Backbone as a chain_set.jsonl record, in Angstrom:
{"seq": "MNSPNRNDLQPHTGDALLIVDVQNDFLPGGSLAVPRGDEVVPVLNRYLRIFAALPVYATRDWHPERHCSFRAQGGPWPPHCVAGTRGAEFAAALQLPPSAVIISKATTVEHDAYSGFQDTELDSLLHSTNIRRLFIGGLATDYCVLNTVRDAVGLGYKVLLLADAMRAVDVQAGDGQRAEAEMLRLGAQRISVEGIAA", "coords": {"N": [[44.005, -153.352, -30.268], [45.121, -151.955, -28.237], [43.798, -152.667, -25.955], [43.974, -154.932, -23.573], [43.031, -158.41, -23.13], [41.066, -159.862, -20.446], [42.412, -161.977, -19.24], [45.054, -161.31, -19.624], [45.448, -159.492, -17.67], [45.87, -160.611, -15.247], [47.881, -160.567, -12.431], [51.353, -161.362, -12.343], [54.582, -162.9, -11.786], [57.133, -160.607, -12.44], [55.677, -158.361, -12.87], [54.819, -154.965, -11.909], [53.458, -152.291, -9.946], [53.336, -148.916, -10.719], [53.24, -145.827, -9.404], [52.707, -142.487, -10.052], [53.817, -139.507, -8.81], [51.765, -138.655, -6.88], [51.178, -136.334, -5.045], [50.827, -133.831, -2.45], [51.023, -131.142, -3.408], [50.11, -131.349, -5.983], [47.472, -131.823, -5.768], [44.03, -130.661, -5.3], [44.098, -127.429, -3.873], [46.809, -127.452, -3.583], [50.043, -126.071, -4.557], [50.5, -126.397, -7.264], [48.152, -127.407, -8.485], [46.519, -130.144, -9.994], [43.687, -130.244, -11.968], [40.98, -131.851, -10.453], [42.666, -133.734, -9.444], [42.674, -135.137, -7.06], [40.894, -137.173, -7.463], [42.152, -139.423, -8.411], [43.113, -140.845, -6.273], [41.336, -142.633, -4.671], [40.864, -144.502, -6.697], [43.406, -145.471, -7.355], [43.904, -146.658, -4.893], [42.148, -148.804, -5.035], [43.33, -150.27, -7.12], [45.708, -150.878, -5.781], [44.766, -152.625, -3.841], [43.704, -154.699, -5.433], [45.978, -155.572, -6.769], [47.609, -156.523, -4.716], [49.668, -158.298, -4.339], [51.732, -157.465, -5.891], [54.943, -155.831, -6.446], [55.381, -152.419, -5.472], [56.068, -149.245, -6.753], [56.712, -145.826, -6.255], [56.856, -142.66, -7.577], [58.198, -139.375, -6.938], [58.28, -135.817, -7.126], [61.008, -134.034, -5.859], [62.129, -131.477, -4.98], [64.821, -129.056, -4.705], [64.903, -125.84, -2.978], [65.38, -123.72, -4.769], [64.758, -124.58, -7.36], [65.226, -125.241, -10.867], [62.876, -125.37, -12.36], [61.108, -123.605, -11.28], [59.341, -120.501, -11.34], [60.688, -118.221, -10.388], [63.278, -118.809, -10.964], [63.259, -118.784, -13.655], [61.79, -120.828, -14.747], [58.79, -122.718, -15.8], [56.854, -123.129, -13.806], [55.045, -122.597, -10.678], [56.61, -122.606, -7.371], [56.884, -125.903, -6.097], [56.422, -129.069, -4.474], [58.723, -129.047, -2.796], [61.5, -130.494, -1.315], [60.966, -132.246, 1.679], [58.844, -130.706, 2.565], [55.319, -130.245, 3.368], [53.871, -130.102, 1.021], [55.277, -131.748, -0.683], [54.776, -134.243, 0.243], [53.267, -137.51, -0.096], [49.823, -137.967, -1.041], [47.661, -138.016, 1.712], [45.616, -139.878, 1.886], [46.36, -141.858, 0.155], [47.043, -145.217, -0.083], [49.735, -146.408, 0.235], [51.756, -149.3, 0.451], [53.903, -150.366, 3.189], [56.132, -151.501, 2.046], [56.556, -150.203, -0.323], [58.606, -148.843, -2.883], [60.269, -145.856, -2.961], [60.847, -143.382, -5.318], [62.751, -140.662, -5.855], [62.818, -137.688, -7.775], [64.257, -135.14, -9.943], [66.019, -133.769, -8.171], [68.091, -131.995, -7.946], [69.296, -128.608, -8.271], [69.795, -127.807, -10.899], [68.562, -129.477, -12.794], [65.559, -130.616, -14.3], [62.958, -133.101, -14.21], [60.58, -134.899, -15.748], [60.018, -137.539, -16.141], [59.894, -140.601, -14.315], [62.07, -142.195, -14.696], [64.216, -140.63, -15.356], [67.439, -139.781, -14.608], [67.354, -141.308, -12.278], [67.323, -144.244, -10.119], [65.426, -145.998, -10.966], [65.087, -147.704, -13.303], [67.254, -149.499, -13.014], [66.614, -150.692, -10.577], [64.19, -151.973, -11.192], [65.086, -153.768, -13.131], [66.781, -155.304, -11.549], [65.057, -156.851, -10.098], [63.79, -158.259, -11.985], [61.516, -157.126, -13.248], [59.242, -156.645, -15.844], [56.86, -155.725, -16.8], [54.694, -153.008, -16.408], [52.188, -151.456, -14.502], [50.821, -148.399, -14.771], [49.917, -145.31, -13.312], [48.672, -142.068, -12.171], [49.8, -138.689, -11.592], [50.925, -135.967, -13.602], [48.704, -136.632, -16.327], [49.567, -135.473, -18.785], [52.17, -134.733, -18.413], [54.177, -135.87, -16.236], [53.253, -138.543, -16.146], [53.006, -139.154, -18.905], [55.716, -138.812, -19.774], [57.04, -140.676, -18.186], [55.854, -143.064, -19.054], [56.621, -142.966, -21.733], [59.43, -143.253, -21.512], [59.501, -145.755, -20.237], [58.439, -147.513, -22.177], [60.366, -147.108, -24.163], [62.529, -148.266, -22.916], [61.924, -150.871, -23.014], [59.902, -151.992, -21.471], [56.691, -153.498, -20.989], [53.682, -151.723, -20.95], [50.841, -151.09, -19.044], [48.286, -148.925, -18.932], [46.787, -147.102, -16.45], [44.021, -145.898, -16.973], [41.852, -144.735, -15.717], [42.932, -143.71, -13.47], [44.358, -141.366, -13.724], [44.941, -137.871, -14.197], [44.873, -134.769, -15.974], [46.913, -131.79, -16.452], [46.296, -129.997, -18.486], [47.191, -127.499, -19.687], [46.987, -126.406, -22.216], [43.881, -126.784, -23.743], [42.796, -130.089, -24.065], [45.262, -131.294, -23.862], [45.64, -133.499, -22.176], [44.148, -135.549, -23.411], [45.53, -135.738, -25.813], [48.001, -136.571, -24.844], [47.367, -139.089, -23.8], [46.609, -140.382, -26.163], [49.079, -140.398, -27.44], [50.567, -142.085, -25.747], [49.23, -144.5, -26.147], [49.746, -144.82, -28.846], [52.442, -145.325, -28.717], [52.421, -147.861, -27.767], [51.45, -148.548, -25.272], [48.911, -150.098, -23.274], [45.503, -149.637, -22.583], [43.745, -149.729, -19.561], [41.109, -150.293, -17.107], [39.976, -150.04, -13.716], [37.469, -151.081, -13.278], [37.207, -152.803, -15.416], [39.004, -154.777, -14.724], [37.979, -155.699, -12.33], [35.53, -156.674, -13.065]], "CA": [[45.378, -153.699, -29.939], [45.516, -151.268, -27.018], [42.962, -153.115, -24.852], [44.296, -156.335, -23.313], [41.915, -159.182, -22.606], [41.103, -159.94, -18.989], [43.432, -162.938, -18.812], [46.346, -160.622, -19.622], [45.523, -158.587, -16.531], [46.193, -161.333, -14.025], [49.264, -160.249, -12.031], [52.267, -162.493, -12.275], [55.979, -162.54, -11.569], [57.618, -159.711, -13.488], [54.809, -157.179, -12.916], [54.886, -154.013, -10.794], [52.584, -151.12, -9.998], [54.138, -147.689, -10.656], [52.366, -144.686, -9.115], [53.48, -141.3, -10.42], [53.699, -138.137, -8.29], [50.493, -138.325, -6.216], [51.696, -135.514, -3.955], [49.878, -132.797, -2.027], [51.049, -129.93, -4.229], [49.405, -131.602, -7.234], [46.062, -132.043, -5.45], [43.327, -129.397, -5.053], [44.652, -126.672, -2.759], [48.262, -127.437, -3.692], [50.599, -124.935, -5.299], [50.436, -126.693, -8.691], [47.061, -128.38, -8.442], [45.972, -130.753, -11.201], [42.238, -130.286, -11.812], [40.396, -133.141, -10.054], [43.757, -134.66, -9.187], [42.359, -135.981, -5.914], [40.053, -138.298, -7.874], [42.949, -140.628, -8.7], [43.533, -141.534, -5.051], [40.55, -143.834, -4.368], [41.011, -145.487, -7.773], [44.703, -146.112, -7.121], [43.777, -147.547, -3.738], [41.522, -150.044, -5.506], [44.387, -151.028, -7.811], [46.636, -151.384, -4.767], [44.146, -153.794, -3.21], [43.591, -155.778, -6.425], [47.327, -156.048, -7.089], [48.315, -156.487, -3.435], [50.855, -159.159, -4.371], [52.765, -156.894, -6.765], [55.806, -154.755, -5.938], [54.87, -151.074, -5.728], [57.037, -148.157, -6.846], [56.033, -144.526, -6.272], [57.764, -141.549, -7.854], [57.829, -138.078, -6.374], [59.141, -134.652, -7.272], [61.687, -133.807, -4.578], [62.914, -130.35, -5.478], [65.43, -128.057, -3.821], [64.103, -124.61, -2.892], [65.597, -122.846, -5.926], [64.79, -125.497, -8.502], [65.188, -124.564, -12.17], [61.529, -125.346, -12.948], [60.3, -122.589, -10.608], [59.289, -119.239, -12.092], [61.72, -117.29, -9.914], [64.529, -119.219, -11.615], [63.035, -118.779, -15.099], [61.046, -122.009, -15.177], [57.389, -122.497, -16.141], [55.91, -123.521, -12.76], [55.23, -122.049, -9.325], [57.308, -123.548, -6.499], [56.068, -127.062, -5.743], [57.094, -130.311, -4.066], [60.049, -128.79, -2.233], [61.875, -131.634, -0.473], [60.759, -132.13, 3.106], [57.667, -129.911, 2.909], [54.043, -130.951, 3.293], [53.466, -130.173, -0.377], [55.98, -132.844, -1.357], [54.331, -135.522, 0.787], [52.225, -138.223, -0.822], [48.46, -137.739, -0.552], [47.475, -138.739, 2.971], [44.669, -140.976, 1.696], [46.939, -142.883, -0.713], [47.386, -146.336, 0.8], [50.963, -147.075, -0.188], [52.202, -150.284, 1.433], [55.222, -150.06, 3.775], [57.194, -152.029, 1.181], [56.673, -149.418, -1.558], [59.919, -148.249, -3.161], [60.079, -144.44, -3.289], [61.811, -142.871, -6.285], [62.772, -139.202, -5.869], [63.354, -137.178, -9.036], [64.498, -133.699, -10.035], [66.499, -133.474, -6.818], [69.154, -130.991, -7.98], [68.849, -127.285, -8.722], [70.022, -127.557, -12.328], [67.901, -130.394, -13.714], [64.181, -131.027, -14.073], [62.71, -134.461, -14.686], [59.175, -135.3, -15.75], [59.961, -139.0, -16.124], [60.43, -141.291, -13.146], [63.309, -142.884, -15.06], [65.28, -139.677, -15.688], [68.438, -139.532, -13.561], [67.023, -142.044, -11.055], [67.706, -145.649, -10.109], [64.228, -146.809, -11.203], [65.311, -148.77, -14.279], [68.141, -150.529, -12.465], [65.877, -151.411, -9.535], [63.24, -152.867, -11.856], [65.872, -154.853, -13.741], [67.364, -156.175, -10.52], [64.011, -157.764, -9.623], [63.207, -158.89, -13.185], [60.235, -156.533, -13.625], [59.173, -156.358, -17.284], [55.563, -155.144, -17.14], [54.351, -151.963, -15.447], [50.869, -150.828, -14.439], [51.22, -147.017, -14.462], [48.908, -144.264, -13.171], [49.072, -140.974, -11.292], [49.691, -137.294, -12.018], [49.737, -135.636, -14.382], [48.665, -137.385, -17.577], [50.24, -134.811, -19.895], [53.554, -134.405, -18.08], [55.018, -136.917, -15.642], [52.804, -139.867, -16.582], [53.399, -139.291, -20.311], [57.159, -138.986, -19.932], [57.413, -141.944, -17.558], [55.435, -144.126, -19.981], [57.483, -142.88, -22.926], [60.721, -143.866, -21.186], [59.297, -147.172, -19.939], [58.319, -148.223, -23.46], [61.667, -147.036, -24.812], [63.449, -149.165, -22.216], [61.518, -152.245, -23.271], [58.849, -152.488, -20.582], [55.3, -153.484, -21.427], [52.985, -150.768, -20.089], [49.391, -151.06, -18.933], [47.985, -147.564, -18.503], [45.621, -147.043, -15.569], [43.399, -144.726, -17.584], [40.917, -144.116, -14.778], [43.704, -143.228, -12.323], [45.206, -140.273, -14.206], [44.287, -136.601, -14.513], [45.776, -133.905, -16.749], [47.0, -130.363, -16.18], [45.583, -129.336, -19.593], [47.587, -126.098, -19.898], [46.206, -126.185, -23.44], [42.739, -127.699, -23.734], [43.006, -131.317, -24.825], [46.605, -131.849, -23.666], [45.536, -134.822, -21.578], [43.701, -136.491, -24.436], [46.638, -135.931, -26.754], [49.025, -137.367, -24.159], [46.913, -140.477, -23.745], [46.713, -140.917, -27.522], [50.496, -140.629, -27.696], [50.981, -143.273, -25.009], [48.667, -145.657, -26.844], [50.493, -144.953, -30.103], [53.745, -145.915, -28.389], [52.23, -149.278, -27.471], [50.811, -148.79, -23.974], [47.553, -150.62, -23.349], [44.612, -148.899, -21.674], [42.883, -150.579, -18.745], [40.382, -149.604, -16.045], [39.787, -150.899, -12.554], [36.206, -151.799, -13.441], [37.451, -153.902, -16.344], [39.705, -155.842, -14.007], [37.135, -156.224, -11.27], [34.287, -157.245, -13.637]], "C": [[45.818, -153.074, -28.62], [44.635, -151.626, -25.829], [43.226, -154.592, -24.606], [43.066, -157.09, -22.861], [42.137, -159.427, -21.118], [42.159, -160.911, -18.483], [44.819, -162.302, -18.74], [46.544, -159.758, -18.382], [45.824, -159.302, -15.227], [47.65, -161.052, -13.646], [50.113, -161.505, -11.955], [53.679, -161.992, -12.023], [56.477, -161.714, -12.74], [56.769, -158.471, -13.663], [55.108, -156.26, -11.735], [53.889, -152.894, -11.033], [53.454, -149.883, -9.797], [53.203, -146.489, -10.544], [53.192, -143.412, -9.23], [52.984, -140.056, -9.684], [52.343, -137.781, -7.686], [50.833, -137.615, -4.903], [50.765, -134.346, -3.674], [49.869, -131.577, -2.923], [50.353, -130.106, -5.57], [47.914, -131.874, -7.031], [45.372, -130.697, -5.251], [43.807, -128.724, -3.772], [46.161, -126.605, -2.769], [48.75, -126.311, -4.583], [50.602, -125.149, -6.808], [49.361, -127.764, -8.902], [46.657, -128.841, -9.841], [44.46, -130.801, -11.024], [41.733, -131.707, -11.539], [41.469, -134.196, -9.781], [43.485, -135.594, -8.027], [41.547, -137.213, -6.294], [40.856, -139.558, -8.169], [43.203, -141.461, -7.445], [42.67, -142.752, -4.735], [40.673, -144.905, -5.442], [42.346, -146.223, -7.625], [44.647, -147.049, -5.921], [43.103, -148.86, -4.12], [42.537, -150.908, -6.26], [45.36, -151.638, -6.797], [46.069, -152.621, -4.062], [44.093, -154.977, -4.181], [44.951, -156.417, -6.693], [48.199, -156.094, -5.833], [49.593, -157.316, -3.439], [52.0, -158.558, -5.181], [53.682, -155.941, -6.011], [55.226, -153.398, -6.336], [56.036, -150.086, -5.718], [56.245, -146.854, -6.929], [57.059, -143.433, -6.507], [57.26, -140.284, -7.174], [58.805, -137.026, -6.866], [59.724, -134.348, -5.892], [62.693, -132.688, -4.799], [63.641, -129.586, -4.377], [64.65, -126.74, -3.915], [64.236, -123.718, -4.112], [65.683, -123.677, -7.218], [64.571, -124.749, -9.82], [63.796, -124.514, -12.8], [60.653, -124.262, -12.336], [60.405, -121.258, -11.342], [60.375, -118.258, -11.673], [63.082, -117.593, -10.52], [64.372, -119.303, -13.126], [62.286, -119.983, -15.63], [59.575, -121.706, -15.404], [56.407, -122.635, -14.975], [56.106, -122.725, -11.475], [56.016, -123.05, -8.48], [56.364, -124.677, -6.073], [56.967, -128.21, -5.315], [58.536, -130.077, -3.619], [60.338, -129.873, -1.193], [61.649, -131.335, 1.005], [59.557, -131.317, 3.529], [56.397, -130.754, 2.797], [53.596, -131.111, 1.841], [54.109, -131.324, -1.125], [55.55, -134.21, -0.84], [53.306, -136.181, -0.134], [50.862, -137.89, -0.209], [48.203, -138.614, 0.671], [46.577, -139.963, 2.79], [45.214, -142.086, 0.795], [47.521, -144.0, 0.149], [48.609, -147.112, 0.282], [51.37, -148.101, 0.867], [53.568, -149.891, 1.996], [56.379, -150.508, 2.883], [57.396, -151.217, -0.093], [58.06, -148.802, -1.674], [59.699, -146.818, -3.653], [61.214, -143.977, -4.201], [61.711, -141.347, -6.313], [63.424, -138.71, -7.151], [63.449, -135.658, -9.006], [64.973, -133.15, -8.693], [67.631, -132.452, -6.775], [68.628, -129.692, -8.579], [68.822, -127.189, -10.238], [69.15, -128.373, -13.268], [66.459, -130.667, -13.302], [64.016, -132.44, -14.62], [61.214, -134.738, -14.597], [59.052, -136.818, -15.64], [60.556, -139.567, -14.841], [61.726, -142.031, -13.412], [64.493, -141.929, -15.216], [66.174, -139.397, -14.478], [68.051, -140.174, -12.227], [67.493, -143.488, -11.198], [66.546, -146.567, -10.491], [64.482, -147.963, -12.165], [66.188, -149.881, -13.7], [67.452, -151.334, -11.373], [64.891, -152.402, -10.145], [63.971, -154.053, -12.484], [66.384, -155.832, -12.692], [66.356, -157.162, -9.952], [63.218, -158.366, -10.782], [61.789, -158.417, -13.499], [60.267, -156.198, -15.114], [57.851, -155.741, -17.696], [55.134, -154.204, -16.028], [52.911, -151.517, -15.615], [51.108, -149.407, -13.943], [50.005, -146.095, -14.397], [49.432, -143.166, -12.273], [48.904, -139.614, -11.943], [51.007, -136.795, -12.619], [49.857, -136.319, -15.75], [49.599, -136.816, -18.633], [51.676, -134.39, -19.587], [54.295, -135.632, -17.525], [54.563, -138.327, -15.993], [53.253, -140.108, -18.021], [54.884, -139.585, -20.444], [57.665, -140.274, -19.283], [57.046, -143.107, -18.472], [56.325, -144.133, -21.217], [58.832, -143.552, -22.663], [60.58, -145.358, -20.914], [59.225, -147.99, -21.223], [59.667, -148.247, -24.167], [62.697, -147.968, -24.196], [63.021, -150.627, -22.322], [60.474, -152.818, -22.335], [57.508, -152.517, -21.322], [54.528, -152.618, -20.443], [51.481, -150.957, -20.196], [49.029, -149.754, -18.243], [46.703, -147.56, -17.682], [44.815, -145.794, -15.919], [42.431, -144.011, -16.653], [41.624, -143.566, -13.546], [44.737, -142.206, -12.764], [44.34, -139.024, -14.357], [45.332, -135.681, -15.136], [45.785, -132.473, -16.231], [46.183, -129.586, -17.215], [45.893, -127.84, -19.66], [46.941, -125.594, -21.185], [45.083, -127.215, -23.445], [43.039, -128.917, -24.605], [44.383, -131.924, -24.654], [46.548, -133.27, -23.105], [45.124, -135.88, -22.582], [44.807, -136.774, -25.433], [47.743, -136.781, -26.127], [48.621, -138.832, -24.106], [47.006, -141.129, -25.122], [48.17, -141.236, -27.869], [50.983, -141.892, -26.988], [50.449, -144.55, -25.666], [49.407, -145.898, -28.159], [51.844, -145.621, -29.867], [53.638, -147.394, -28.027], [51.674, -149.584, -26.096], [49.396, -149.297, -24.201], [46.72, -149.997, -22.248], [43.754, -149.883, -20.895], [42.137, -149.706, -17.736], [40.164, -150.584, -14.904], [38.484, -151.672, -12.66], [36.377, -152.979, -14.392], [38.144, -155.075, -15.688], [38.763, -156.523, -13.016], [35.886, -156.927, -11.802], [34.308, -158.751, -13.597]], "O": [[46.739, -153.558, -27.962], [44.707, -150.964, -24.794], [42.742, -155.431, -25.366], [42.154, -156.504, -22.278], [43.234, -159.23, -20.596], [42.74, -160.699, -17.419], [45.651, -162.687, -17.919], [47.661, -159.342, -18.077], [46.013, -158.652, -14.199], [48.552, -161.274, -14.453], [49.645, -162.57, -11.552], [53.931, -160.788, -12.048], [56.267, -162.076, -13.898], [57.077, -157.617, -14.494], [55.586, -156.708, -10.693], [53.526, -152.591, -12.17], [54.214, -149.8, -8.832], [52.465, -146.177, -11.478], [54.237, -143.273, -8.594], [51.862, -139.604, -9.909], [51.82, -136.7, -7.959], [50.785, -138.198, -3.82], [50.007, -133.921, -4.546], [48.802, -131.019, -3.18], [50.035, -129.118, -6.233], [47.183, -132.122, -7.989], [46.048, -129.688, -5.053], [43.911, -129.36, -2.723], [46.749, -125.797, -2.05], [47.961, -125.673, -5.28], [50.697, -124.181, -7.563], [49.62, -128.853, -9.415], [46.478, -128.03, -10.749], [43.983, -131.346, -10.029], [42.02, -132.638, -12.292], [41.212, -135.396, -9.875], [43.995, -136.713, -7.995], [41.508, -138.188, -5.543], [40.296, -140.654, -8.177], [43.478, -142.657, -7.543], [43.223, -143.835, -4.542], [40.595, -146.095, -5.137], [42.406, -147.446, -7.754], [45.269, -148.111, -5.928], [43.45, -149.914, -3.587], [42.597, -152.122, -6.065], [45.782, -152.785, -6.948], [46.808, -153.548, -3.729], [44.396, -156.11, -3.808], [45.065, -157.635, -6.826], [49.38, -155.748, -5.877], [50.498, -157.072, -2.641], [53.115, -159.081, -5.162], [53.257, -155.31, -5.044], [54.648, -153.255, -7.413], [56.87, -150.087, -4.812], [55.218, -146.794, -7.604], [58.013, -143.288, -5.743], [56.074, -140.14, -6.878], [60.0, -137.288, -7.009], [59.018, -134.4, -4.885], [63.906, -132.894, -4.807], [63.146, -129.477, -3.256], [63.839, -126.554, -4.822], [63.284, -123.018, -4.46], [66.574, -123.482, -8.045], [63.835, -123.764, -9.88], [63.557, -123.696, -13.688], [59.552, -124.021, -12.83], [61.453, -120.935, -11.902], [60.922, -117.542, -12.512], [63.945, -116.717, -10.579], [65.248, -119.832, -13.812], [62.158, -120.144, -16.844], [59.144, -120.568, -15.222], [55.235, -122.293, -15.13], [57.202, -122.232, -11.209], [56.085, -124.227, -8.834], [55.204, -124.441, -5.736], [58.119, -128.31, -5.737], [59.448, -130.807, -4.008], [59.525, -130.132, -0.306], [62.086, -130.303, 1.516], [59.262, -131.231, 4.721], [56.402, -131.835, 2.208], [53.014, -132.132, 1.474], [53.547, -131.823, -2.1], [55.918, -135.232, -1.42], [52.575, -135.504, -0.856], [50.759, -137.575, 0.976], [48.493, -139.81, 0.661], [46.762, -140.973, 3.469], [44.595, -143.144, 0.682], [48.379, -143.761, 0.998], [48.526, -148.292, -0.056], [51.332, -147.8, 2.06], [54.313, -149.159, 1.345], [57.477, -149.956, 2.96], [58.308, -151.505, -0.868], [58.617, -148.304, -0.696], [59.015, -146.603, -4.654], [62.391, -144.16, -3.89], [60.698, -140.8, -6.748], [64.453, -139.238, -7.574], [62.827, -134.986, -8.183], [64.407, -132.199, -8.155], [68.086, -132.079, -5.694], [67.634, -129.688, -9.304], [67.928, -126.561, -10.804], [69.004, -128.005, -14.434], [66.165, -130.913, -12.132], [64.841, -132.912, -15.402], [60.65, -134.804, -13.505], [58.068, -137.319, -15.094], [61.576, -139.089, -14.343], [62.409, -142.451, -12.478], [65.645, -142.363, -15.209], [65.728, -138.854, -13.467], [68.382, -139.646, -11.166], [67.991, -143.898, -12.246], [66.659, -147.786, -10.359], [64.12, -149.1, -11.861], [65.896, -151.063, -13.877], [67.684, -152.537, -11.255], [64.768, -153.534, -9.676], [63.527, -155.196, -12.378], [66.415, -157.041, -12.922], [66.737, -158.189, -9.389], [62.129, -158.907, -10.595], [60.956, -159.198, -13.96], [61.199, -155.55, -15.591], [57.719, -155.276, -18.828], [55.2, -154.552, -14.849], [52.463, -151.233, -16.726], [51.552, -149.22, -12.811], [49.168, -146.091, -15.3], [50.502, -143.298, -11.68], [47.99, -139.403, -12.74], [52.084, -137.182, -12.165], [50.956, -136.551, -16.254], [50.33, -137.553, -19.295], [52.326, -133.755, -20.418], [54.962, -136.345, -18.274], [55.396, -139.224, -16.128], [53.821, -141.157, -18.322], [55.269, -140.514, -21.154], [58.61, -140.891, -19.775], [57.838, -144.034, -18.647], [56.733, -145.195, -21.688], [59.317, -144.325, -23.489], [61.439, -146.144, -21.313], [59.871, -149.031, -21.342], [60.07, -149.276, -24.708], [63.627, -148.409, -24.871], [63.681, -151.513, -21.781], [60.184, -154.013, -22.395], [57.234, -151.668, -22.171], [54.697, -152.758, -19.232], [50.919, -150.981, -21.291], [49.424, -149.513, -17.102], [45.65, -147.972, -18.169], [44.916, -144.767, -15.248], [42.215, -142.806, -16.789], [40.972, -143.009, -12.664], [45.854, -142.176, -12.247], [43.141, -139.123, -14.617], [46.525, -135.802, -14.859], [44.807, -132.0, -15.651], [45.471, -128.642, -16.875], [44.983, -127.012, -19.685], [46.412, -124.483, -21.229], [45.32, -128.393, -23.178], [43.483, -128.781, -25.745], [44.663, -132.971, -25.238], [47.319, -134.137, -23.516], [45.681, -136.977, -22.605], [45.001, -137.916, -25.851], [48.349, -137.614, -26.801], [49.446, -139.716, -24.341], [47.425, -142.28, -25.244], [48.447, -142.24, -28.524], [51.729, -142.681, -27.568], [51.151, -145.559, -25.727], [49.663, -147.041, -28.535], [52.33, -146.382, -30.704], [54.646, -148.099, -27.985], [51.445, -150.748, -25.769], [48.76, -148.964, -25.201], [47.179, -149.849, -21.115], [43.113, -150.759, -21.476], [42.477, -148.541, -17.532], [40.166, -151.799, -15.1], [38.398, -152.803, -12.181], [35.767, -154.03, -14.199], [37.906, -156.229, -16.046], [38.75, -157.746, -12.881], [35.251, -157.692, -11.076], [33.353, -159.393, -14.033]]}, "num_chains": 1, "name": "protein.A"}
């Protein structure tokens, strides 16, 4: 039930590609690096080429300097993705088209947001262009991807999970696997770029 047939994968009106938080601070060498996070970039680029006709949305953390999620303010994470810094930039190798719609989240000191839908205009933008199905991948599986998918399903979108274009933080061993299982339980369908290209 969670693996669509190939005919279901043909892009059509009402589809969009949603890339979650592929930013320098989440890549190796970044301040909050996701293990092997850089591996999602070439895979996402393949999806971008395959689905070149689809609208593309890309979320990003865009934090103020004293954001509540930072340890100095009592949060769980080191400073990361501070607005306007190199760490907050998208991965240089990620081939986002010029038409990509950028969604900034967690932009105020007081509020964090793992989901691309939380306190952003993403849902209204998707509705305004009649998007009902989302191909979602990015970083990290067990945090921002999970919460974005959870909200997308709750808002009535059909979700196709780019399983080969995600990586997990795995603060606790197996967090990524548990997050993926949760997304499938919610109704997301798992796909891979090889399955589409076959």
